[in-house]
C-alpha positions in Angstrom: -3.5 -14.4 1.0 -0.4 -12.2 2.4 3.4 -11.8 1.4 6.5 -9.9 1.6 7.7 -8.1 -1.7 9.8 -6.2 -2.7 9.8 -2.8 -5.0 11.8 -3.9 -7.9 11.6 -1.0 -10.0 9.9 2.6 -10.9 8.0 3.2 -14.1 6.5 6.5 -15.4 3.2 7.0 -15.4 1.9 7.3 -18.5 -1.6 8.6 -17.1 -0.6 11.3 -15.9 1.1 14.8 -16.7 3.2 14.6 -13.7 6.6 12.9 -13.9 5.2 10.3 -11.4 7.0 6.7 -10.9 4.8 3.8 -10.3 6.7 0.9 -8.0 7.0 -2.5 -9.9 6.6 -4.8 -6.9 7.8 -8.4 -6.5 6.9 -11.3 -4.6 6.1 -15.3 -4.2 2.9 -16.7 -4.4 1.7 -19.6 -2.6 2.9 -21.7 -5.8 6.3 -20.6 -5.3 5.7 -18.1 -8.5 7.4 -14.8 -8.8 4.7 -12.3 -9.0 5.5 -9.1 -10.2 2.4 -6.0 -10.3 2.4 -2.3 -10.8 1.5 -0.8 -7.1 -1.9 1.5 -7.1 -0.6 3.5 -4.7 -0.4 7.3 -6.3 0.1 10.5 -3.9 2.0 12.1 -1.5 3.4 10.1 1.2 3.0 7.1 -1.0 6.8 6.7 -2.4 8.2 3.0 -2.3 12.2 3.3 -2.8 13.8 0.7 -5.1 14.4 -2.5 -2.2 11.5 -1.5 0.2 10.1 -4.6 1.4 6.1 -4.1 2.2 2.9 -6.3 2.6 1.5 -7.6 -0.4 -2.3 -9.1 -0.1 -3.6 -11.1 -2.8 -6.7 -13.2 -3.5 -4.7 -17.3 -4.0 -6.5 -17.9 -7.4 -5.6 -14.4 -8.7 -2.3 -13.5 -7.7 -1.8 -10.6 -10.6 -4.2 -8.7 -8.2 -2.2 -8.0 -5.5 -2.3 -5.2 -3.5 0.0 -3.0 -1.1 -1.4 -3.9 2.0 -0.9 -0.6 4.5 -2.7 0.4 7.2 -4.3 4.1 5.6 -5.5 1.5 2.8 -7.3 -1.2 5.3 -9.3 1.3 7.4 -10.5 3.5 4.0 -11.4 0.0 3.3 -13.5 -0.4 6.5 -15.1 3.1 6.1 
């Protein structure tokens, strides 16, 4: 499934020695429920400021397992 999500918060990544902030993204699943998840995108060029809209993909029966949909991520998965 695909949905449009919005970055609603940036939280500190405690698993990192740096001051990395992890985006929290909210979207509405196919049942109309609000779902929030922490993006797994990390590293240079993955900055997602609060308020930015992003494409989200998820399994219909597991919206909590959502991921940010990016061309780079999908190209890597295809390989």
